[in-house]
Each structure stands twice: as structure tokens, then as C-alpha cells.
PyMOL Python script that loads the backbone (N, CA, C, O; Angstrom):
from pymol import cmd

cmd.read_pdbstr("""\
ATOM      1  N   MET A   1     173.833 -64.120-104.828  1.00  0.00           N
ATOM      2  CA  MET A   1     173.022 -64.768-103.832  1.00  0.00           C
ATOM      3  C   MET A   1     172.359 -65.985-104.462  1.00  0.00           C
ATOM      4  O   MET A   1     171.723 -65.860-105.509  1.00  0.00           O
ATOM      5  N   PRO A   2     172.489 -67.150-103.857  1.00  0.00           N
ATOM      6  CA  PRO A   2     171.900 -68.353-104.442  1.00  0.00           C
ATOM      7  C   PRO A   2     170.374 -68.347-104.325  1.00  0.00           C
ATOM      8  O   PRO A   2     169.795 -67.716-103.441  1.00  0.00           O
ATOM      9  N   ILE A   3     169.757 -69.066-105.240  1.00  0.00           N
ATOM     10  CA  ILE A   3     168.306 -69.209-105.204  1.00  0.00           C
ATOM     11  C   ILE A   3     167.958 -70.167-104.081  1.00  0.00           C
ATOM     12  O   ILE A   3     168.559 -71.234-103.955  1.00  0.00           O
ATOM     13  N   ARG A   4     166.981 -69.780-103.263  1.00  0.00           N
ATOM     14  CA  ARG A   4     166.552 -70.640-102.161  1.00  0.00           C
ATOM     15  C   ARG A   4     165.042 -70.658-102.097  1.00  0.00           C
ATOM     16  O   ARG A   4     164.370 -69.710-102.504  1.00  0.00           O
ATOM     17  N   TRP A   5     164.528 -71.745-101.582  1.00  0.00           N
ATOM     18  CA  TRP A   5     163.101 -71.863-101.333  1.00  0.00           C
ATOM     19  C   TRP A   5     162.899 -71.733 -99.837  1.00  0.00           C
ATOM     20  O   TRP A   5     163.361 -72.573 -99.064  1.00  0.00           O
ATOM     21  N   TYR A   6     162.210 -70.683 -99.433  1.00  0.00           N
ATOM     22  CA  TYR A   6     161.933 -70.460 -98.022  1.00  0.00           C
ATOM     23  C   TYR A   6     160.514 -70.917 -97.750  1.00  0.00           C
ATOM     24  O   TYR A   6     159.558 -70.367 -98.297  1.00  0.00           O
ATOM     25  N   GLY A   7     160.383 -71.902 -96.922  1.00  0.00           N
ATOM     26  CA  GLY A   7     159.067 -72.419 -96.577  1.00  0.00           C
ATOM     27  C   GLY A   7     159.039 -73.921 -96.739  1.00  0.00           C
ATOM     28  O   GLY A   7     160.038 -74.539 -97.105  1.00  0.00           O
ATOM     29  N   PRO A   8     157.884 -74.502 -96.463  1.00  0.00           N
ATOM     30  CA  PRO A   8     157.774 -75.958 -96.577  1.00  0.00           C
ATOM     31  C   PRO A   8     157.788 -76.393 -98.046  1.00  0.00           C
ATOM     32  O   PRO A   8     157.265 -75.701 -98.920  1.00  0.00           O
ATOM     33  N   ALA A   9     158.384 -77.529 -98.290  1.00  0.00           N
ATOM     34  CA  ALA A   9     158.448 -78.084 -99.645  1.00  0.00           C
ATOM     35  C   ALA A   9     157.151 -78.838 -99.917  1.00  0.00           C
ATOM     36  O   ALA A   9     157.011 -80.003 -99.547  1.00  0.00           O
ATOM     37  N   ASP A  10     156.213 -78.168-100.560  1.00  0.00           N
ATOM     38  CA  ASP A  10     154.911 -78.748-100.875  1.00  0.00           C
ATOM     39  C   ASP A  10     154.792 -78.905-102.384  1.00  0.00           C
ATOM     40  O   ASP A  10     154.624 -77.910-103.088  1.00  0.00           O
ATOM     41  N   PRO A  11     154.873 -80.131-102.899  1.00  0.00           N
ATOM     42  CA  PRO A  11     154.790 -80.324-104.351  1.00  0.00           C
ATOM     43  C   PRO A  11     153.442 -79.915-104.953  1.00  0.00           C
ATOM     44  O   PRO A  11     153.337 -79.782-106.172  1.00  0.00           O
ATOM     45  N   GLU A  12     152.439 -79.718-104.148  1.00  0.00           N
ATOM     46  CA  GLU A  12     151.137 -79.289-104.654  1.00  0.00           C
ATOM     47  C   GLU A  12     151.066 -77.775-104.842  1.00  0.00           C
ATOM     48  O   GLU A  12     150.156 -77.284-105.511  1.00  0.00           O
ATOM     49  N   ASP A  13     152.000 -77.032-104.272  1.00  0.00           N
ATOM     50  CA  ASP A  13     152.021 -75.582-104.375  1.00  0.00           C
ATOM     51  C   ASP A  13     152.480 -75.173-105.778  1.00  0.00           C
ATOM     52  O   ASP A  13     153.571 -75.564-106.194  1.00  0.00           O
ATOM     53  N   PRO A  14     151.676 -74.393-106.524  1.00  0.00           N
ATOM     54  CA  PRO A  14     152.069 -74.009-107.883  1.00  0.00           C
ATOM     55  C   PRO A  14     153.356 -73.183-107.924  1.00  0.00           C
ATOM     56  O   PRO A  14     154.130 -73.302-108.874  1.00  0.00           O
ATOM     57  N   THR A  15     153.592 -72.360-106.922  1.00  0.00           N
ATOM     58  CA  THR A  15     154.823 -71.570-106.889  1.00  0.00           C
ATOM     59  C   THR A  15     156.033 -72.477-106.703  1.00  0.00           C
ATOM     60  O   THR A  15     157.077 -72.256-107.318  1.00  0.00           O
ATOM     61  N   TYR A  16     155.897 -73.484-105.867  1.00  0.00           N
ATOM     62  CA  TYR A  16     156.986 -74.446-105.649  1.00  0.00           C
ATOM     63  C   TYR A  16     157.266 -75.229-106.935  1.00  0.00           C
ATOM     64  O   TYR A  16     158.428 -75.446-107.277  1.00  0.00           O
ATOM     65  N   ARG A  17     156.228 -75.651-107.647  1.00  0.00           N
ATOM     66  CA  ARG A  17     156.422 -76.384-108.911  1.00  0.00           C
ATOM     67  C   ARG A  17     157.101 -75.496-109.944  1.00  0.00           C
ATOM     68  O   ARG A  17     157.969 -75.957-110.686  1.00  0.00           O
ATOM     69  N   HIS A  18     156.711 -74.223-109.998  1.00  0.00           N
ATOM     70  CA  HIS A  18     157.350 -73.291-110.930  1.00  0.00           C
ATOM     71  C   HIS A  18     158.830 -73.104-110.573  1.00  0.00           C
ATOM     72  O   HIS A  18     159.691 -73.072-111.453  1.00  0.00           O
ATOM     73  N   PHE A  19     159.106 -72.983-109.301  1.00  0.00           N
ATOM     74  CA  PHE A  19     160.484 -72.870-108.843  1.00  0.00           C
ATOM     75  C   PHE A  19     161.289 -74.107-109.257  1.00  0.00           C
ATOM     76  O   PHE A  19     162.432 -73.983-109.698  1.00  0.00           O
ATOM     77  N   ALA A  20     160.699 -75.293-109.117  1.00  0.00           N
ATOM     78  CA  ALA A  20     161.378 -76.532-109.519  1.00  0.00           C
ATOM     79  C   ALA A  20     161.644 -76.538-111.025  1.00  0.00           C
ATOM     80  O   ALA A  20     162.703 -76.985-111.467  1.00  0.00           O
ATOM     81  N   ARG A  21     160.687 -76.043-111.814  1.00  0.00           N
ATOM     82  CA  ARG A  21     160.901 -75.971-113.271  1.00  0.00           C
ATOM     83  C   ARG A  21     162.030 -75.012-113.616  1.00  0.00           C
ATOM     84  O   ARG A  21     162.813 -75.281-114.527  1.00  0.00           O
ATOM     85  N   ILE A  22     162.124 -73.897-112.900  1.00  0.00           N
ATOM     86  CA  ILE A  22     163.205 -72.932-113.147  1.00  0.00           C
ATOM     87  C   ILE A  22     164.554 -73.557-112.811  1.00  0.00           C
ATOM     88  O   ILE A  22     165.514 -73.401-113.566  1.00  0.00           O
ATOM     89  N   VAL A  23     164.633 -74.258-111.691  1.00  0.00           N
ATOM     90  CA  VAL A  23     165.887 -74.906-111.302  1.00  0.00           C
ATOM     91  C   VAL A  23     166.282 -75.952-112.341  1.00  0.00           C
ATOM     92  O   VAL A  23     167.456 -76.044-112.700  1.00  0.00           O
ATOM     93  N   ASN A  24     165.329 -76.738-112.828  1.00  0.00           N
ATOM     94  CA  ASN A  24     165.628 -77.734-113.855  1.00  0.00           C
ATOM     95  C   ASN A  24     166.098 -77.076-115.154  1.00  0.00           C
ATOM     96  O   ASN A  24     166.999 -77.589-115.818  1.00  0.00           O
ATOM     97  N   LEU A  25     165.496 -75.952-115.514  1.00  0.00           N
ATOM     98  CA  LEU A  25     165.924 -75.227-116.711  1.00  0.00           C
ATOM     99  C   LEU A  25     167.358 -74.739-116.561  1.00  0.00           C
ATOM    100  O   LEU A  25     168.155 -74.858-117.491  1.00  0.00           O
ATOM    101  N   VAL A  26     167.687 -74.199-115.411  1.00  0.00           N
ATOM    102  CA  VAL A  26     169.050 -73.707-115.177  1.00  0.00           C
ATOM    103  C   VAL A  26     170.060 -74.851-115.255  1.00  0.00           C
ATOM    104  O   VAL A  26     171.126 -74.702-115.854  1.00  0.00           O
ATOM    105  N   LEU A  27     169.727 -75.986-114.652  1.00  0.00           N
ATOM    106  CA  LEU A  27     170.631 -77.146-114.721  1.00  0.00           C
ATOM    107  C   LEU A  27     170.801 -77.626-116.160  1.00  0.00           C
ATOM    108  O   LEU A  27     171.908 -77.972-116.573  1.00  0.00           O
ATOM    109  N   HIS A  28     169.715 -77.649-116.919  1.00  0.00           N
ATOM    110  CA  HIS A  28     169.780 -78.069-118.314  1.00  0.00           C
ATOM    111  C   HIS A  28     170.641 -77.102-119.128  1.00  0.00           C
ATOM    112  O   HIS A  28     171.447 -77.534-119.951  1.00  0.00           O
ATOM    113  N   ALA A  29     170.476 -75.805-118.905  1.00  0.00           N
ATOM    114  CA  ALA A  29     171.275 -74.815-119.635  1.00  0.00           C
ATOM    115  C   ALA A  29     172.753 -74.916-119.258  1.00  0.00           C
ATOM    116  O   ALA A  29     173.627 -74.750-120.110  1.00  0.00           O
ATOM    117  N   MET A  30     173.031 -75.188-117.984  1.00  0.00           N
ATOM    118  CA  MET A  30     174.429 -75.335-117.568  1.00  0.00           C
ATOM    119  C   MET A  30     175.059 -76.571-118.207  1.00  0.00           C
ATOM    120  O   MET A  30     176.210 -76.523-118.641  1.00  0.00           O
ATOM    121  N   ALA A  31     174.324 -77.667-118.267  1.00  0.00           N
ATOM    122  CA  ALA A  31     174.849 -78.878-118.911  1.00  0.00           C
ATOM    123  C   ALA A  31     175.071 -78.627-120.403  1.00  0.00           C
ATOM    124  O   ALA A  31     176.073 -79.062-120.970  1.00  0.00           O
ATOM    125  N   PHE A  32     174.135 -77.928-121.027  1.00  0.00           N
ATOM    126  CA  PHE A  32     174.277 -77.577-122.448  1.00  0.00           C
ATOM    127  C   PHE A  32     175.555 -76.776-122.685  1.00  0.00           C
ATOM    128  O   PHE A  32     176.326 -77.078-123.596  1.00  0.00           O
ATOM    129  N   ALA A  33     175.771 -75.762-121.864  1.00  0.00           N
ATOM    130  CA  ALA A  33     176.952 -74.911-122.045  1.00  0.00           C
ATOM    131  C   ALA A  33     178.236 -75.684-121.791  1.00  0.00           C
ATOM    132  O   ALA A  33     179.199 -75.547-122.546  1.00  0.00           O
ATOM    133  N   ALA A  34     178.265 -76.490-120.746  1.00  0.00           N
ATOM    134  CA  ALA A  34     179.491 -77.218-120.406  1.00  0.00           C
ATOM    135  C   ALA A  34     179.830 -78.281-121.453  1.00  0.00           C
ATOM    136  O   ALA A  34     180.971 -78.365-121.909  1.00  0.00           O
ATOM    137  N   VAL A  35     178.854 -79.080-121.828  1.00  0.00           N
ATOM    138  CA  VAL A  35     179.116 -80.168-122.786  1.00  0.00           C
ATOM    139  C   VAL A  35     179.459 -79.603-124.154  1.00  0.00           C
ATOM    140  O   VAL A  35     180.417 -80.046-124.788  1.00  0.00           O
ATOM    141  N   ASN A  36     178.689 -78.632-124.612  1.00  0.00           N
ATOM    142  CA  ASN A  36     178.945 -78.100-125.950  1.00  0.00           C
ATOM    143  C   ASN A  36     180.264 -77.349-126.033  1.00  0.00           C
ATOM    144  O   ASN A  36     180.975 -77.465-127.031  1.00  0.00           O
ATOM    145  N   SER A  37     180.603 -76.588-125.010  1.00  0.00           N
ATOM    146  CA  SER A  37     181.890 -75.899-125.072  1.00  0.00           C
ATOM    147  C   SER A  37     183.035 -76.907-125.050  1.00  0.00           C
ATOM    148  O   SER A  37     184.045 -76.708-125.725  1.00  0.00           O
ATOM    149  N   GLY A  38     182.889 -77.977-124.290  1.00  0.00           N
ATOM    150  CA  GLY A  38     183.908 -79.020-124.281  1.00  0.00           C
ATOM    151  C   GLY A  38     184.033 -79.723-125.623  1.00  0.00           C
ATOM    152  O   GLY A  38     185.142 -79.973-126.095  1.00  0.00           O
ATOM    153  N   LEU A  39     182.899 -80.042-126.239  1.00  0.00           N
ATOM    154  CA  LEU A  39     182.928 -80.706-127.546  1.00  0.00           C
ATOM    155  C   LEU A  39     183.544 -79.804-128.615  1.00  0.00           C
ATOM    156  O   LEU A  39     184.335 -80.272-129.434  1.00  0.00           O
ATOM    157  N   TRP A  40     183.194 -78.526-128.617  1.00  0.00           N
ATOM    158  CA  TRP A  40     183.764 -77.611-129.602  1.00  0.00           C
ATOM    159  C   TRP A  40     185.257 -77.427-129.374  1.00  0.00           C
ATOM    160  O   TRP A  40     186.022 -77.303-130.331  1.00  0.00           O
ATOM    161  N   PHE A  41     185.675 -77.408-128.115  1.00  0.00           N
ATOM    162  CA  PHE A  41     187.102 -77.286-127.818  1.00  0.00           C
ATOM    163  C   PHE A  41     187.865 -78.505-128.335  1.00  0.00           C
ATOM    164  O   PHE A  41     188.910 -78.369-128.972  1.00  0.00           O
ATOM    165  N   VAL A  42     187.334 -79.698-128.056  1.00  0.00           N
ATOM    166  CA  VAL A  42     188.001 -80.924-128.516  1.00  0.00           C
ATOM    167  C   VAL A  42     188.025 -80.971-130.040  1.00  0.00           C
ATOM    168  O   VAL A  42     189.020 -81.385-130.635  1.00  0.00           O
ATOM    169  N   GLN A  43     186.938 -80.551-130.670  1.00  0.00           N
ATOM    170  CA  GLN A  43     186.910 -80.554-132.129  1.00  0.00           C
ATOM    171  C   GLN A  43     187.972 -79.600-132.682  1.00  0.00           C
ATOM    172  O   GLN A  43     188.648 -79.929-133.657  1.00  0.00           O
ATOM    173  N   THR A  44     188.119 -78.452-132.083  1.00  0.00           N
ATOM    174  CA  THR A  44     189.107 -77.485-132.559  1.00  0.00           C
ATOM    175  C   THR A  44     190.530 -77.997-132.364  1.00  0.00           C
ATOM    176  O   THR A  44     191.397 -77.766-133.206  1.00  0.00           O
ATOM    177  N   MET A  45     190.767 -78.685-131.266  1.00  0.00           N
ATOM    178  CA  MET A  45     192.121 -79.122-130.944  1.00  0.00           C
ATOM    179  C   MET A  45     192.535 -80.399-131.675  1.00  0.00           C
ATOM    180  O   MET A  45     193.706 -80.550-132.024  1.00  0.00           O
ATOM    181  N   ARG A  46     191.595 -81.325-131.915  1.00  0.00           N
ATOM    182  CA  ARG A  46     192.004 -82.633-132.405  1.00  0.00           C
ATOM    183  C   ARG A  46     191.360 -83.080-133.703  1.00  0.00           C
ATOM    184  O   ARG A  46     192.044 -83.313-134.699  1.00  0.00           O
ATOM    185  N   HIS A  47     190.068 -83.195-133.687  1.00  0.00           N
ATOM    186  CA  HIS A  47     189.400 -83.952-134.731  1.00  0.00           C
ATOM    187  C   HIS A  47     188.135 -83.227-135.171  1.00  0.00           C
ATOM    188  O   HIS A  47     187.272 -82.949-134.339  1.00  0.00           O
ATOM    189  N   PRO A  48     188.004 -82.913-136.456  1.00  0.00           N
ATOM    190  CA  PRO A  48     186.761 -82.273-136.905  1.00  0.00           C
ATOM    191  C   PRO A  48     185.585 -83.262-136.876  1.00  0.00           C
ATOM    192  O   PRO A  48     185.718 -84.417-137.278  1.00  0.00           O
ATOM    193  N   TRP A  49     184.462 -82.792-136.402  1.00  0.00           N
ATOM    194  CA  TRP A  49     183.253 -83.610-136.342  1.00  0.00           C
ATOM    195  C   TRP A  49     182.178 -82.867-137.118  1.00  0.00           C
ATOM    196  O   TRP A  49     181.678 -81.848-136.641  1.00  0.00           O
ATOM    197  N   PRO A  50     181.803 -83.352-138.315  1.00  0.00           N
ATOM    198  CA  PRO A  50     180.915 -82.577-139.188  1.00  0.00           C
ATOM    199  C   PRO A  50     179.500 -82.387-138.641  1.00  0.00           C
ATOM    200  O   PRO A  50     178.800 -81.476-139.084  1.00  0.00           O
ATOM    201  N   HIS A  51     179.063 -83.203-137.706  1.00  0.00           N
ATOM    202  CA  HIS A  51     177.689 -83.115-137.201  1.00  0.00           C
ATOM    203  C   HIS A  51     177.588 -82.368-135.875  1.00  0.00           C
ATOM    204  O   HIS A  51     176.521 -82.348-135.261  1.00  0.00           O
ATOM    205  N   LEU A  52     178.670 -81.760-135.429  1.00  0.00           N
ATOM    206  CA  LEU A  52     178.639 -81.076-134.134  1.00  0.00           C
ATOM    207  C   LEU A  52     177.735 -79.847-134.164  1.00  0.00           C
ATOM    208  O   LEU A  52     177.038 -79.574-133.187  1.00  0.00           O
ATOM    209  N   ALA A  53     177.735 -79.116-135.250  1.00  0.00           N
ATOM    210  CA  ALA A  53     176.858 -77.941-135.345  1.00  0.00           C
ATOM    211  C   ALA A  53     175.395 -78.367-135.282  1.00  0.00           C
ATOM    212  O   ALA A  53     174.579 -77.704-134.642  1.00  0.00           O
ATOM    213  N   TRP A  54     175.066 -79.467-135.943  1.00  0.00           N
ATOM    214  CA  TRP A  54     173.693 -79.971-135.923  1.00  0.00           C
ATOM    215  C   TRP A  54     173.293 -80.374-134.498  1.00  0.00           C
ATOM    216  O   TRP A  54     172.186 -80.066-134.056  1.00  0.00           O
ATOM    217  N   LEU A  55     174.176 -81.049-133.791  1.00  0.00           N
ATOM    218  CA  LEU A  55     173.896 -81.457-132.421  1.00  0.00           C
ATOM    219  C   LEU A  55     173.703 -80.245-131.514  1.00  0.00           C
ATOM    220  O   LEU A  55     172.784 -80.215-130.696  1.00  0.00           O
ATOM    221  N   THR A  56     174.570 -79.250-131.662  1.00  0.00           N
ATOM    222  CA  THR A  56     174.466 -78.042-130.845  1.00  0.00           C
ATOM    223  C   THR A  56     173.158 -77.309-131.132  1.00  0.00           C
ATOM    224  O   THR A  56     172.490 -76.863-130.199  1.00  0.00           O
ATOM    225  N   GLU A  57     172.786 -77.177-132.379  1.00  0.00           N
ATOM    226  CA  GLU A  57     171.539 -76.496-132.727  1.00  0.00           C
ATOM    227  C   GLU A  57     170.320 -77.251-132.203  1.00  0.00           C
ATOM    228  O   GLU A  57     169.392 -76.637-131.677  1.00  0.00           O
ATOM    229  N   ALA A  58     170.317 -78.567-132.343  1.00  0.00           N
ATOM    230  CA  ALA A  58     169.176 -79.357-131.869  1.00  0.00           C
ATOM    231  C   ALA A  58     169.037 -79.253-130.354  1.00  0.00           C
ATOM    232  O   ALA A  58     167.932 -79.070-129.843  1.00  0.00           O
ATOM    233  N   TRP A  59     170.134 -79.365-129.647  1.00  0.00           N
ATOM    234  CA  TRP A  59     170.090 -79.267-128.189  1.00  0.00           C
ATOM    235  C   TRP A  59     169.703 -77.854-127.761  1.00  0.00           C
ATOM    236  O   TRP A  59     168.970 -77.683-126.787  1.00  0.00           O
ATOM    237  N   GLY A  60     170.189 -76.846-128.477  1.00  0.00           N
ATOM    238  CA  GLY A  60     169.823 -75.462-128.186  1.00  0.00           C
ATOM    239  C   GLY A  60     168.332 -75.222-128.365  1.00  0.00           C
ATOM    240  O   GLY A  60     167.721 -74.490-127.587  1.00  0.00           O
ATOM    241  N   VAL A  61     167.746 -75.832-129.382  1.00  0.00           N
ATOM    242  CA  VAL A  61     166.303 -75.719-129.591  1.00  0.00           C
ATOM    243  C   VAL A  61     165.551 -76.365-128.426  1.00  0.00           C
ATOM    244  O   VAL A  61     164.525 -75.844-127.988  1.00  0.00           O
ATOM    245  N   LEU A  62     166.046 -77.480-127.928  1.00  0.00           N
ATOM    246  CA  LEU A  62     165.403 -78.128-126.780  1.00  0.00           C
ATOM    247  C   LEU A  62     165.479 -77.254-125.526  1.00  0.00           C
ATOM    248  O   LEU A  62     164.507 -77.160-124.776  1.00  0.00           O
ATOM    249  N   VAL A  63     166.615 -76.624-125.301  1.00  0.00           N
ATOM    250  CA  VAL A  63     166.749 -75.723-124.148  1.00  0.00           C
ATOM    251  C   VAL A  63     165.805 -74.535-124.313  1.00  0.00           C
ATOM    252  O   VAL A  63     165.159 -74.122-123.351  1.00  0.00           O
ATOM    253  N   LEU A  64     165.720 -73.988-125.511  1.00  0.00           N
ATOM    254  CA  LEU A  64     164.816 -72.876-125.769  1.00  0.00           C
ATOM    255  C   LEU A  64     163.358 -73.288-125.586  1.00  0.00           C
ATOM    256  O   LEU A  64     162.565 -72.522-125.038  1.00  0.00           O
ATOM    257  N   ALA A  65     162.994 -74.488-126.039  1.00  0.00           N
ATOM    258  CA  ALA A  65     161.625 -74.986-125.857  1.00  0.00           C
ATOM    259  C   ALA A  65     161.308 -75.160-124.375  1.00  0.00           C
ATOM    260  O   ALA A  65     160.195 -74.861-123.943  1.00  0.00           O
ATOM    261  N   GLN A  66     162.265 -75.637-123.599  1.00  0.00           N
ATOM    262  CA  GLN A  66     162.047 -75.768-122.169  1.00  0.00           C
ATOM    263  C   GLN A  66     161.872 -74.397-121.527  1.00  0.00           C
ATOM    264  O   GLN A  66     161.035 -74.242-120.637  1.00  0.00           O
ATOM    265  N   ALA A  67     162.636 -73.409-121.953  1.00  0.00           N
ATOM    266  CA  ALA A  67     162.505 -72.053-121.414  1.00  0.00           C
ATOM    267  C   ALA A  67     161.132 -71.471-121.733  1.00  0.00           C
ATOM    268  O   ALA A  67     160.514 -70.834-120.879  1.00  0.00           O
ATOM    269  N   VAL A  68     160.658 -71.683-122.938  1.00  0.00           N
ATOM    270  CA  VAL A  68     159.319 -71.211-123.308  1.00  0.00           C
ATOM    271  C   VAL A  68     158.268 -71.923-122.460  1.00  0.00           C
ATOM    272  O   VAL A  68     157.308 -71.301-122.006  1.00  0.00           O
ATOM    273  N   SER A  69     158.448 -73.211-122.250  1.00  0.00           N
ATOM    274  CA  SER A  69     157.506 -73.975-121.418  1.00  0.00           C
ATOM    275  C   SER A  69     157.469 -73.447-119.989  1.00  0.00           C
ATOM    276  O   SER A  69     156.397 -73.365-119.390  1.00  0.00           O
ATOM    277  N   VAL A  70     158.613 -73.093-119.441  1.00  0.00           N
ATOM    278  CA  VAL A  70     158.665 -72.560-118.081  1.00  0.00           C
ATOM    279  C   VAL A  70     157.918 -71.226-118.011  1.00  0.00           C
ATOM    280  O   VAL A  70     157.175 -70.977-117.061  1.00  0.00           O
ATOM    281  N   VAL A  71     158.114 -70.377-119.009  1.00  0.00           N
ATOM    282  CA  VAL A  71     157.451 -69.070-118.999  1.00  0.00           C
ATOM    283  C   VAL A  71     155.940 -69.224-119.178  1.00  0.00           C
ATOM    284  O   VAL A  71     155.166 -68.545-118.504  1.00  0.00           O
ATOM    285  N   VAL A  72     155.522 -70.101-120.069  1.00  0.00           N
ATOM    286  CA  VAL A  72     154.094 -70.285-120.330  1.00  0.00           C
ATOM    287  C   VAL A  72     153.387 -70.893-119.129  1.00  0.00           C
ATOM    288  O   VAL A  72     152.243 -70.540-118.845  1.00  0.00           O
ATOM    289  N   ARG A  73     154.042 -71.793-118.424  1.00  0.00           N
ATOM    290  CA  ARG A  73     153.408 -72.517-117.323  1.00  0.00           C
ATOM    291  C   ARG A  73     153.567 -71.828-115.967  1.00  0.00           C
ATOM    292  O   ARG A  73     153.252 -72.432-114.941  1.00  0.00           O
ATOM    293  N   ARG A  74     154.041 -70.593-115.933  1.00  0.00           N
ATOM    294  CA  ARG A  74     154.206 -69.908-114.651  1.00  0.00           C
ATOM    295  C   ARG A  74     152.843 -69.675-114.012  1.00  0.00           C
ATOM    296  O   ARG A  74     151.854 -69.465-114.714  1.00  0.00           O
ATOM    297  N   PRO A  75     152.787 -69.712-112.695  1.00  0.00           N
ATOM    298  CA  PRO A  75     151.499 -69.516-112.027  1.00  0.00           C
ATOM    299  C   PRO A  75     151.036 -68.059-112.144  1.00  0.00           C
ATOM    300  O   PRO A  75     151.841 -67.131-112.214  1.00  0.00           O
ATOM    301  N   GLN A  76     149.732 -67.899-112.161  1.00  0.00           N
ATOM    302  CA  GLN A  76     149.158 -66.559-112.244  1.00  0.00           C
ATOM    303  C   GLN A  76     149.290 -65.854-110.897  1.00  0.00           C
ATOM    304  O   GLN A  76     149.177 -66.483-109.844  1.00  0.00           O
ATOM    305  N   ALA A  77     149.526 -64.565-110.939  1.00  0.00           N
ATOM    306  CA  ALA A  77     149.632 -63.782-109.701  1.00  0.00           C
ATOM    307  C   ALA A  77     148.239 -63.637-109.089  1.00  0.00           C
ATOM    308  O   ALA A  77     147.263 -63.412-109.805  1.00  0.00           O
ATOM    309  N   PRO A  78     148.149 -63.764-107.771  1.00  0.00           N
ATOM    310  CA  PRO A  78     146.834 -63.589-107.144  1.00  0.00           C
ATOM    311  C   PRO A  78     146.352 -62.142-107.286  1.00  0.00           C
ATOM    312  O   PRO A  78     147.122 -61.197-107.119  1.00  0.00           O
ATOM    313  N   SER A  79     145.076 -61.992-107.595  1.00  0.00           N
ATOM    314  CA  SER A  79     144.567 -60.635-107.784  1.00  0.00           C
ATOM    315  C   SER A  79     143.776 -60.127-106.603  1.00  0.00           C
ATOM    316  O   SER A  79     143.288 -58.997-106.626  1.00  0.00           O
TER     317      SER A  79
END
""", "prot")
cmd.dss("prot")
cmd.show_as("cartoon", "prot")
cmd.util.cbc("prot")
cmd.orient("prot")
């Protein structure tokens, strides 16, 4: 089932902003997986690139930092 936002799109709503951060994280992780798997495939098939592991690790750290940011910035549940 796809993720959907039911209700008015209000950028001032903290839940809506959190939802937007989650969607951005998912898009970033998908781009990371697609680009890196393609680069590793091309490297295996044609040409060794000595800095590919460094690039993958650096980008992976950025995705992980974004994930931590999303979790830390989640809105508090109403009590």
C-alpha cells in the first residue's frame, strides 16, 4: 500500500512536515541504492575505480545522518 497523506496539505502542520521528511529520506535512499548498484556493476564489468568504496561509504553516511535527523525531529505525540 503506498504512503498517502489524507487531509489538507498544510506546511505548518508538524505531522505534515515529518511526513515530507520521511518521503525525502525514502527518495534519497532509493537514489543511493540505484546509483551505487549501477556504479558497482559497471566497475565489475569494465573498469576498476579505486575511489568507489570511499564514495559509497561517504554517501551512505549522509543517508544515515538524514535518517537520524528524521527520527530526532519527529513530532511529539499529543498527551
